[in-house]
N, C-alpha and C positions, 0 to 999 in steps of 0.2 A: 283170924275170924273177923276182926273189925275191918281189915282192909277189904275183905271179900264183901262185907255189908256195904261199905261205901262205894265199891266198884259197881255192885248191883244197882245201888241207889242212883249213881251217875248214869248208868245205862237206861234206867227207867225214865229219868228226867230228860235225857237226850231224845228218847223215843217220844215222850210227850210233847217236847218243843217241836220236833219234826212233824208230828201229826198236826199241830196247830199251824205250822208253816205251810204244809201241803194243803191245808184247807184255805189258804189265802191270807194267812195272818201270821206274823212273826213278832213275838213279845218285845224283842229289843227294838224293832222298828217302831212299834206302837209306843214304847216308852219315850223314844227320841221324839216322836211326833207330839206326844203329850207335853213334853218340855218346850217345844216350839210353840204349841198353842197357848201354853201358860204365859210365854213371853209376849205373844201377840195380844193376848187378853189384857195384860198389864199396860201395853202401849195404847190399846184402844181406850182403856179406862182413863189414862192420862190425857189423851186427846179429847175425850168427852168433858173432863173437868176443865181443860184449857178453853174449850169452846164456850162452856157455861160461864167461865170467868170473863171472857171477852164480851159476851152478851150482857152481862150485868154491868160491866164498866161502860159500855156504849149506851146502855139504857139510862144509866145515871147521868151521863154527860149530855144526853139528848143530841148527840151528833151522829145520828144514823137515820138514813132515808128509808123509804119502803123497800126499795130493791135490795139494799144491803141487809135490812132486817130479814127479808125473806130468804136470802142466800145463807145467812147465819143460821136461821131456823132449820133450813134444809141440811146444813152441815151437821147440826146437832142431832137431827133425826137419824142421819146416816151413821153417825158415830155410835148412837144408842143401838141401832139395828146391828151394827158390827159386833158390839159387846154381847148382845143377845145370841147371835149366830155362833160366836166363838164359845160362849158358855155351853150351848147345846152340843157343839161338836166335841168339846173337851169332855163333857159328861159321858158322851157315847164311847169315846175311846177309853176312858177310864173303866167303863163298864165291861169292856172287852178284856182289859188286863186282869180285872177282878170281877168276874161276872157274879150277879146276884143269885142267891139261892131261891128256889121257889119254882112255880109252874112256868113251863116254856110258853112263849107267845111270840108271834110275829108283829113287826111294826114297819110302817113306811117311815124310815128315818129322815129322809129328805126328798123333796121334789123341786127340781130347778128347771127353769126355762129361760134361756138367754138368747138375745138376738145374735145371729151370726151374719156372714156375708151374703149378698144377693137376696135379701129378704127372707132367708132361711132362719131356723131357730135350732139351737143346740139344747137338747134335753138330757137330764141325769136324774135317775130315780134309784135311791138306795133302800134296799129292804134288809132288815136286821132281825136277828133272833135274841130275844131277852130271857132273862132267868137262867136256868140250867141249859147251857148250850153244848152239852156233851153228845148230842145227836144231830145228824144232818136233817135239815128241813128241806123238803122237796115239794114242788108243785108248779103252778103256772101263774103268770101275771097278765092281766088284761088291761090295756090302757086305751081310752077313747077321749076325744076332744069334742066338747059340746059348745055350740054357738048358734049363729044365725047366717043364712045365705039369702040376701035379697028380702030380708024380713021374715023368712021362714026358719023355724028351729031345725037345726042340722047336727047330726052326730057323725064324726069321722073316727074310724079306727086308726090307731098309730101306724099299723102296717100299711094302710092305705096312703099315708102321707110321708112315709119314711122308707127308702129303699133298703136301709140297713137293718130294719126291724122285721123279724120273722112273724108270721101270723100267730104262731103259738110260741110265746116267750116262756121258757122253762127256767126254774131256778133249783139250785142244789148247793147248800152252804151250811156251815156251822155257826158262822158269826155274822157275815153280811155279804151282800152281793150288789154290784152296780149294774144298772141298765142305762146305757147312754148311746146317743146317736144324734143325727141331724134330720129335721123334718121341714117340709115345704107345705104351706097352706094354700089352698085355691085362692085366687085373687078376690073373689067376692065373699069369701068366708070370713066372718068376724068371731074370733074365739071368745069364749066366756069362762068356761071351766075345764079342768082336766079330771077325768074320772079314772081312778086306779082301783083295780080289784085284785087282791092277792088270794089265791086259792091253793091251800095246802093239799098234797096228794092224799094223805091219810094220817091217822093218829089223832092226838088230842088238840093239835093246833087248830085255832079258830080262824076262819076267813076274815079278810079285811076288805072293807068297801068305803073308800074315802074320796071326797072331791076337794080340788084345790083351785083357788081363783087364778086366772091366766095372769 
């Protein structure tokens, strides 16, 4: 009887893990990634402390010129930003392994724009589901870039400046989904902000409307 109970329990757990894996997430992978993030966070914290120590020593000895001071300040800012980014990413993956109870909600987990080759830009948008994520979230995401062209306000749809982006960007996930690709801006266009709208298809999930500085 006990053997049958444990066999059923093992089958149920395997089915649960398979369901999470087929939804784009595997708990063992997430646990390994969490350990890696924790190690990177420890290293980033040590780097920040070392930079602060060097700054204090140089300030006391007064053997630092303006250029060196600015470079050291920039290094400290970068170290602090890295710590903040790692903390946020670590909290996100921990929430996947042990999701919070409560109302379901959508979130724009991250929005990244990085220069690529030939004047192009690589973009990556992560949308996640918080709270009880036992159901699929479905809907569409709309992205536009706001700026100026020859002094005139201009709004560009992401699909207009990226061949990899469909006009209608659909999502369907339990935990999170990434949207990424490469975009090319018109020569005279100067970007200012990125406007992201997440529109759930139905249910109690609320839409999201956020803007990010370029």
